[in-house]
N, C-alpha and C positions, 0 to 999 in steps of 0.2 A: 214662200209660196207665191207663184205667179198669180197676178190679179186675173179674174175671169174664171178661174177653176173653182167650181162649187165644192164645198165640203161641210159636212155637218159637225165637224170637230171645232171646238172653240179654241183656236190656237192662241188667242190673246190671253185666255185664262192660264194656259200652260206656260206662256212666255212671261207672265207677270212675275216680277222679282219677289213678290210676297206669296207666291204659290206654295201651298202646303199639301203634301201627299195625304196626310192623315185627314185633313179637313175635306179634301176632295173625295176620299173614300167614304167618309161619314155622310157627306151629302148624297153620294151615289146610292148608298145602302138605304138611306131614309126615303129617297125618291122611288125606289123599287119595292118597298115593303110598307105594309100597314102597321102603324104603331100599336094597334090593339092585338095584332096576331102574336100568338105565343111562340110558334116555331119561326125562326129567322131564315129567310131564303137568301142565300148568297150566290146562287147560281146565276141569277139574272144580272146582278152588278158585275160578276166576274165575266160573263159573256160580253157585257157592254165594254169592259176594259179590253178584252181580247179583240173585239171588233175595232176598237179605236186604234189599238196597236197595229192591227193588220192594215187599217186605212193609212196610218202614218207611214208604214213600211212601203205600201204601194206608192204613196205620194213621193217618198224619197227616191224609190227606184225609177219613177217616171222622170223626176227632175234630173237625176244623174245620167239617165239614158239620153235625155233630151239635150243636156249641157255637157256631154262628155268631151266633145272636141274643144269647146272654149276652156274647160278646166285643164285639159292636157296642154293646150297652147299656153295658158297662164303659168302652169307648173314648169313648162319648158323654158319660158322666159325668165322665171325666177331662178331656175337652175343655171341658165346661161349667165345671168347677172351675178349670181353668187360665184361662179367660176371666174368671171372677169375680175370681180373684187378680190378674190383669193389670189389671182395671178398678180394683180397690181400690188396687193399687200405683200406678197412674197418678194417682189422686186424691192419695195421700200424696206422691208425687214432685212433683206440682204445688204442693201445700201447702208442701213443703220449698223448692221453687224460689222461691215467693213470699216465704217467710221469709228466704231468702238474699239476694234482691234488696232486701228491706226493711233487712236488716242491713248490706248493702253501702252502701245509701244513708245509713243513720243512723249507721253506725260506721266503715266502711272509708273512705268519702269524707271524713268528718270527721277521721279519723285522718290521712289523707293531707294534708289542709289543716293540721292541727295539726303534722305533721312538717315541712311546708314552713315554717310559722311558727317552729318550733324551729330549723331550719337558718338561717333569716333572722336570728333572735335571736342565735344563736351567731356568725354572721358580723358582725352589728352589734356584739356584745360584743368580738370580736377587733379590729374596726376602732376601737372606742372605746379599748381598751387600747393599741393601737399608736399612736393619736393622742395619748393621754396620755404614752406613752413618748417620742414625738417632741417633744411640747411640753416635757417635762421636760429632754430633751437640749438643745433650743434655749434653754430658760431657763438651764440650766447654762452653755451656750456664751456667752450674753449676759453672764452673771455673770463668766465667765472673761475675756471681752473687756474688761469694765470693770477687772478686776484686772490684766490685762496692761497696759492703758493707765495704771493707777496705778503699776505697776512701772517702766514705761519713761518715764512722765511725758509721754506724747504723746497727742494726741487721737485720731489714726487708728490703727487696728490693723494695717493692712497692712505699712507700713514699720517698725512698732514691734517686730515679732517678729524680732529679730535677735540671734543669740547673741553676737556680738562687740561689740555696742553698749556704750558706757560707762554704768554705772548712774547716774553723776552728770552725765550729759550735759545734764540740764535741772533746774530748781529742784525740781520735784516728784519727779524721779527719785531724789534723794538720800534721800527718805523712802519710796521705793517698796518697800524691803525689807520693810516691814511687811505688804505684801500677798502676799509669797511664800508664807507658810504657808497663807493662805486660798486662794490659787490652787492649792496642792498638794492641799488637801482637795477643791476643785472638780474637779480632774483625776482624783482617786481616785473621786469620784462618777460621773464620765463613764466611767471604766474599768469600774466595776461595772455600769453600764448596758450597755456594749458587750459585756462578757463574759457577761452573763445572757442568752444566746441560745438556750437550750434551750426546747422547747415547754412552755408554762405559766409560764415565767419572765417577769420584767418587760420584758426587752429582746428578747423573741422577735419576729423579723421586722424588726428595725431595719436589718439588713444589706441588706434589699431596698429601703430608702428612699434615694433618691438624695441628698436634702438631708442626711441623716445621714452618708452616705459622704463627701460633700463637706465637711461640718463636721469629720469626724474626720481626713480626709486633708489638708485645706488649712488647718485652724486649730488643732485640738486637739493634734495631734502636734507642729507647729512651736511652739506655745505651751508645751507640756511641755518641749521641748528648750531653749527660751529660759529657762524657770524654772530648769531644772537648771543651765544655764550661768551664770545670775546667782548662784545659790547657790554654785556651785563657785568663781566669781570672788571672792565675798565671803570664803570660807574661805582661798583662796590669797593674798588681799591682807590678811589679818588681821595686825595689828601694833599693839602698845600702847607700843612703845619711844619713839615720837615724843611720845606723850601724857605719858609719865613723865619725859621728858628735862628739862623745865623744873622747877626746884626751888624757885622763889620762891613766896611765899604768895599773890601776886596771881594767878598762873596756876593755883592749885590748884582753884578751882571749875570753870574751863574744862577743865582736865585731867580732872577727875572726870567731867564731862559727856561729854567725848570717849570716855573709857574705858567709860562706861555705854552710849553709842551703839554702840561697837565690840562690846561684849558682846551687846547686843540684836541686832546684825546677825549675829554669829556664831551665836547661839542660834537665830535664825530660819532661817539658812542650813542649820545642822545638822539642825533639825527637818524642813525641806523635803526635804533629801536622804534623810533617814530614811524619810519617807513615800513618796517617789517611787522608792525602790530596788525593783528587780524582786523579785516574790514567786515562790518556787519552786512548781511544780505540786503539787497535793495539799493536804490540810488542813495548815495551819501555825499554830501558836500564837505569841503575842507573845514568849514566852520562848525559842522556838527560832528566831525570825526573825533573819537576818543582813543588816543594811542594807549590801549590797555597794557601792552607789553612794557612800554616806557614808564607808565605810571606805576605799575607793580614793581618794577626794578627800583625806581626812586623811592617808593614807599618802603621797600625792603631796606634800602640804604638808610633811611631815616629810622626805621625800627631797629636796625642793628646798632646804629650810633646811640640811640636812646637806651636800649637794653644793656649795651656794653658799659655805658656811663652809669646806669643804675647799679649794675653788679659791682663795678669797681668802687663806686662811692659807698655802697653798703659795706663792702669789705674794708674800706678805709675808715669807716665809722667805728668798726671794731678794732682797728689797728691805726690809731691816730698818727704814728710816726710816718706812715706813707700817705697822709692826707695831702701834703703839699704837692707831691708828684701826681696824685690822682686828680686834684683840682686843675693842675696844669694840663693834664691830658683831656679832661672834660672841656676846659676852655678851648683847647686846640681843636677838638671835634666841632665845637660850635663855630669856630672860625672857618673850618672846612665847609660847614653848612652855609655860612654867610657867603663864602666864595661860590658855592654851588648855586645859591639863590641868585647871585649877581650874574653868573654865567648864563643860567637859564632865562633870566629876565632879558638879557641882550641877545638871546638866540631865537630867531624867528623860525616858524615851521617851514621845512623845505617843501618845494612843490612835489605833490604826490601824483604819479601818473595814473593811478587807479581811482582818483577822486575827482568829482566835478568841482571845478574852480568856481568861486563866487564871482559874480559880475563886478565890473569896476564901479558901477553905480551903487551897488549894495555896499561895497567896501567904503566908498566915499561917504555914503549916508551913515555907516557905522562909525567911521572915524569922527564925524561931527557930533554924534550923540554920546557914545560911551565906548571905552576900549573893548575890542573884540575879545572873546574868550580864548581865541587862538592867535592873538597878536604876538605872543611869545610862548615858549614851552614851559614857563613858570605858572601861568594861569591855570592850566588843567590840573597841575599838581596841587596848587592851593585849593582849588575846588574839591579835589578828591579828599584832601586832608581836612577840609572845612576850617581853614585858617587864613589869616591875612599875611602871615610871615612865617618862614621856615624856622628861624632862630626862636621866635616866640613859641611855636609849636614844640620845638625841642625842649626848651626850659620848662614849659608847662606840663608836658608829658613826663619829663624827668621828675618834676616836683610831685605830680600825682602818684607816681610809683614809689617815691622815696618815703612818703609818710608811713605806709604800712611797714616798710623795712625798719625804720627808726623805732616804730612802736614795738616791733618784735624784739629789738635789742633791749628796750626799756623793760618790757615784760619779763625777759629772761633774767634781768638784774645782773649782779656780779660786777666785776671790775670794769667791763666795757661800759655798762650803764652809768656807773659812778664817774668814770673818766669823761664820758660825754657831758654829764651834768656839770662837772667842774670846769669844762672847757666850752661852756655854752657861749660865752661872749666871744671867745676866739673863733669858734665856728661861724658865728654870725658875721664877723668881719671878713673872714677868709672866703666864705661862700659868696658874700656880696661882691667882694673884690674879684672873685672868679668870674661871676656873670659880667661885671663891668669890664674886666680885662678881655673877655671874649668879644666885646663890642669894639675894642680898639684893634682893628685889623691893619696889618702892614700894607703899604701901598703896593708892594710886590704881589701880595695875595690878591689884591683887587685888580691886578694887571694894569697899573698906571703906566704912564709913558716911561720910556726907558731912561729919560734924563732925570726923572724924579728920584729923590733920595730913597734908597731901600730901607733906611731906618725910620723913615717918617711913617707915622701911624695915622689912620683915618678912623674917626668914630662913626660907627654905623648905627644910627637910630638911638633912641632913648630907652634903655632897658631897666630903668629903676623899678618898674612894676614887676618885671620878671625876676629881678633880684629879690624883691620883697616876697614873692611867691616861693622862691627857692629857700630863702631863710626861714620862712614860716613852716615849710614842709619838714625841715630838719630840726629847727630849734623849738617849734611849737610842741611836738610830742614830749619834749624834755621837761616841760613845765618850768616853774620858777625856782 
């Protein structure tokens, strides 16, 4: 409102931020009515409000009429300014749009093309890596195929992979044991390829290639079983008693050669089973590795030798005429076990590609303190059998099984029991001589130097205690 224009309306009250219509109406009604009057007169306050509205309307009309030209000029200026801003903004927007289109053409489209090229390059690289892995697997498969053919001595691979085939079935099969260790390393390389199946590893994606699945299922696994079987057969058939049986000087070179070949076969078979034994999950060092396949095979060899000796000696106790030959066979088996112990003692574990090697510092520290459990292949077997010597384990196990057999013969009575009692002293002498004879191993069986006399014997250890245990197990149940 322009100053100088009188008005009875209190504009300040209406413009107050705390103005309340209900409070204003209440004040207006109270001012136009007497509080003691029973009827309430609303016409007067209503007329007052209408007069106020009319006054305000008149005032607004006067102001707009008086200031019409300035208002129109101000509105026109605002409209012109808005048009100018809109025009300038349109120009800038058009410039920005052209810049974006240029950037899209020069950058975004090129980036999209580059991204497509990157994806194509990554796919090509993955294809090349997979092709290389497949090629390496096929190369290893071809290498294993030739090694299997060398082991079996056959030209074709299909019928050659047979676990029960005789290793000496063909002329070249007799020397096929030399390829067992090489085949084991080839199988380990294939295992490593097949197990490296995580993304980014060498064998990633091989399980999706049909030729690799066929190679693994139809050739590698049967070949591995065949190699294991041949190595186990070699250990189970190990014997040097026939090589050392002949004592004349003419057969000494031949006996030495046979003993050397038998040692080479056993060493190769033991190394093969050591390599192909299952590896427990998780990181494993060579010092903690337990070659379960090798240990079970050697334990089976010991168990077979013990049970064969127990059965043959129990039969000989019932038929004394065959006692001499039986004791000779038992002594020869013990000599084979002595040779087995000597070979395993001199055979160090081969490097295993799937095991973490111990550091040189750890090995040096271990060599200064105590012999490592894996310094040779004999130590794990001794730990598994809980013994300090294989011959001692052989005689003590044989003695523990014989006592019950002799007791059965005595309890049955009859001629066999009377014959045993009457030959008690003879049995004592012969059994003791059998144990002590087993300790006198020929130099050829121990693989001495070729110039050493083949008839020379070497005493291995002091087995008086084992002899006493054997004599007690047989003579003890007979009484006096």
